[in-house]
C-alpha positions as CSV (number, residue, x, y, z in Angstrom):
1,M,-7.7,-11.3,14.7
2,K,-7.2,-7.5,15.0
3,E,-5.3,-6.0,12.1
4,E,-2.1,-4.2,12.8
5,F,-2.0,-0.9,10.9
6,Y,1.4,0.0,12.3
7,T,3.9,-1.9,14.4
8,R,6.8,-1.1,16.7
9,G,9.1,-3.1,14.4
10,R,8.1,-0.9,11.5
11,W,8.9,2.3,13.4
12,Q,12.2,0.8,14.6
13,N,13.1,0.2,11.0
14,W,12.8,3.9,10.4
15,I,14.8,4.7,13.5
16,N,17.5,2.4,12.2
17,K,17.5,4.1,8.8
18,I,17.8,7.5,10.5
19,K,20.7,6.2,12.6
20,D,22.4,4.7,9.5
21,S,21.9,8.0,7.5
22,G,24.5,9.8,9.6
23,F,22.3,12.9,9.4
24,T,23.7,16.3,10.4
25,L,22.2,19.8,10.1
26,K,24.0,21.8,7.5
27,E,24.1,25.5,7.0
28,S,24.1,25.2,3.2
29,D,22.4,22.9,0.7
30,E,19.8,20.3,1.4
31,D,21.2,17.3,3.1
32,P,20.1,14.2,1.1
33,S,20.1,12.2,4.3
34,A,17.1,14.4,5.5
35,A,14.9,12.5,3.0
36,V,14.6,9.6,5.5
37,F,12.6,11.8,7.8
38,V,10.2,12.7,5.0
39,Y,9.8,9.0,4.1
40,A,9.2,8.0,7.7
41,M,6.5,10.7,8.1
42,D,4.8,9.6,4.9
43,D,4.7,6.0,6.1
44,V,3.0,7.0,9.3
45,V,0.6,9.3,7.4
46,L,-0.4,6.5,5.1
47,A,-1.0,4.2,8.0
48,C,-3.4,6.8,9.5
49,L,-5.2,7.3,6.1
50,K,-5.6,3.5,5.9
51,V,-7.3,3.5,9.3
52,I,-9.7,6.2,8.1
53,A,-10.4,4.2,4.9
54,R,-11.2,1.1,6.9
55,C,-13.5,3.1,9.0
56,E,-15.3,4.6,6.0
57,H,-15.6,1.1,4.5
58,G,-17.3,0.0,7.8
59,T,-14.6,-2.6,8.4
60,I,-13.8,-1.0,11.8
61,S,-15.9,1.3,14.0
62,K,-15.2,4.9,14.7
63,E,-14.2,4.0,18.3
64,E,-11.8,1.4,17.0
65,A,-10.3,3.8,14.4
66,I,-9.7,6.5,17.0
67,S,-8.2,4.0,19.4
68,T,-5.9,2.7,16.6
69,I,-4.7,6.2,15.8
70,D,-3.8,6.5,19.5
71,E,-1.9,3.3,19.3
72,I,0.1,4.5,16.3
73,R,0.8,7.8,18.2
74,D,2.1,5.8,21.2
75,I,4.4,3.8,18.9
76,V,6.1,6.8,17.3
77,S,6.3,8.7,20.5
78,E,8.7,6.1,22.1
79,R,12.2,7.3,22.5
80,D,14.6,4.6,23.6
81,E,17.9,5.9,22.3
82,S,19.7,9.0,21.2
83,L,20.4,9.2,17.5
84,G,22.8,12.2,17.8
85,E,22.0,15.8,18.6
86,D,21.1,16.8,15.0
87,A,19.0,13.7,14.3
88,N,17.2,14.1,17.6
89,L,16.2,17.7,16.7
90,M,14.8,16.5,13.4
91,L,13.0,13.6,15.1
92,E,11.5,16.1,17.5
93,S,10.3,18.2,14.6
94,L,8.9,15.1,12.9
95,S,7.1,14.2,16.1
96,T,5.5,17.7,16.3
97,A,4.3,17.5,12.7
98,L,2.9,14.0,13.3
99,T,0.9,15.4,16.3
100,A,-1.1,17.4,13.8
101,V,-1.6,14.2,11.7
102,F,-3.0,12.2,14.6
103,L,-5.3,15.0,15.9
104,S,-6.6,15.7,12.3
105,S,-7.2,12.0,11.7
106,Q,-9.2,11.7,14.9
107,R,-11.1,14.9,14.3
108,Y,-12.1,13.7,10.8
109,I,-13.3,10.4,12.1
110,E,-15.3,12.0,14.9
111,G,-16.8,14.6,12.5
112,G,-18.4,17.8,13.7
113,Y,-15.4,20.0,12.6
114,D,-15.6,23.5,11.1
115,K,-16.4,23.0,7.4
116,K,-17.2,26.6,6.5
117,T,-14.5,29.0,7.7
118,P,-11.9,29.6,4.9
119,L,-8.8,27.6,5.6
120,E,-6.6,30.7,5.3
121,D,-8.6,32.3,8.1
122,L,-8.3,29.1,10.2
123,V,-4.5,29.1,9.8
124,R,-4.4,32.8,10.9
125,K,-6.6,31.9,13.9
126,A,-4.2,29.1,14.9
127,V,-1.2,31.4,14.7
128,L,-2.9,34.1,16.8
129,A,-4.0,31.5,19.4
130,E,-0.4,30.3,19.7
131,E,0.9,33.8,20.0
132,A,-1.6,34.3,22.9
133,D,-0.3,31.1,24.5
134,R,-3.7,29.4,23.9
135,M,-2.2,26.2,22.5
136,E,-5.2,24.0,23.1
137,E,-7.3,26.4,20.9
138,A,-4.5,26.4,18.3
139,L,-4.4,22.6,18.2
140,G,-8.2,22.4,17.9
141,T,-8.2,24.8,15.0
142,L,-5.3,22.9,13.3
143,S,-7.2,19.6,13.7
144,D,-10.2,21.2,11.9
145,I,-7.8,22.3,9.1
146,G,-6.3,18.8,8.9
147,A,-9.7,17.1,8.9
148,R,-10.8,19.2,5.9
149,V,-7.5,18.4,4.1
150,I,-8.3,14.7,4.7
151,G,-11.7,15.4,3.3
152,G,-10.1,16.6,0.0
153,E,-9.5,20.3,0.5
154,S,-6.1,21.9,-0.2
155,L,-4.0,24.2,2.0
156,P,-3.9,27.6,0.3
157,E,-0.4,28.7,-0.4
158,E,-1.3,32.2,0.9
159,A,-1.7,30.6,4.3
160,F,2.0,30.2,4.5
161,A,2.9,33.7,3.3
162,D,4.8,35.7,5.8
163,M,4.2,33.1,8.5
164,P,6.8,33.4,11.3
165,Y,8.6,30.2,12.4
166,C,6.4,28.8,15.1
167,L,4.9,25.6,16.4
168,T,1.9,26.2,14.2
169,A,4.2,26.2,11.2
170,E,5.7,22.8,12.2
171,L,2.2,21.4,12.8
172,L,1.1,22.6,9.4
173,D,4.0,20.5,7.9
174,G,2.2,17.4,9.1
175,I,-1.1,18.6,7.5
176,D,0.8,19.3,4.3
177,A,2.2,15.8,4.4
178,I,-1.4,14.5,4.5
179,S,-2.2,16.5,1.4
180,A,0.9,15.2,-0.4
181,A,0.1,11.6,0.6
182,Q,-3.3,11.8,-0.9
183,I,-2.0,13.1,-4.2
184,G,0.3,10.0,-4.4
185,D,-0.7,6.3,-4.2
186,D,-4.3,6.2,-3.1
187,S,-4.7,2.4,-3.1
188,Y,-5.3,2.5,0.6
189,K,-8.7,4.0,-0.1
190,E,-9.9,0.9,-1.9
191,D,-8.3,-1.6,0.4
192,D,-11.2,-3.0,2.5
193,G,-9.0,-5.1,4.9
194,S,-9.9,-8.4,3.3
195,E,-6.2,-9.2,2.9
196,D,-3.4,-8.1,5.2
197,D,-0.9,-6.2,3.1
198,G,1.0,-4.5,5.8
199,K,4.8,-4.7,5.3
200,D,7.7,-3.4,7.3
201,A,9.5,-0.4,5.9
């Protein structure tokens, strides 16, 4: 029986939590209700890292791992209802950040990514590509960055210095979430899939 790394029910639980949070964008002070978006992103990031760990354990093939990441992306891309203008905007931002997570995960699984160029230079390259309206190139560069973060590298703080607000910055938030998740609970790395421990959020 094929293991389910992420389910529609699990994502719907997060949508329900977002709905119940009554989130609104505020001009001042961090809104505590915004935390639910961070938790939702972390949950999806960990699911992707679990897929990668299974692949590295040899429990699933590279092709199965890449296909599974696609399935997770399809689940979180579904939009069946409006959660309110402000929550919709945040969810859109979350979706953008997760795009980088999915692309980075697949690039890491595939291999063959740029392992030599300094990450700071790659970030600059992605920003310049976006400014030149070459988004495919920017996404490719960002997936290289994310693959290296999955491999254990850290995003240099200098990479974010003086960065204008742009799509690349939002995508980097997703890569930053990968880095944060790996610093936290890393039990997913040792889990070889012998026991289904998936739980709804």
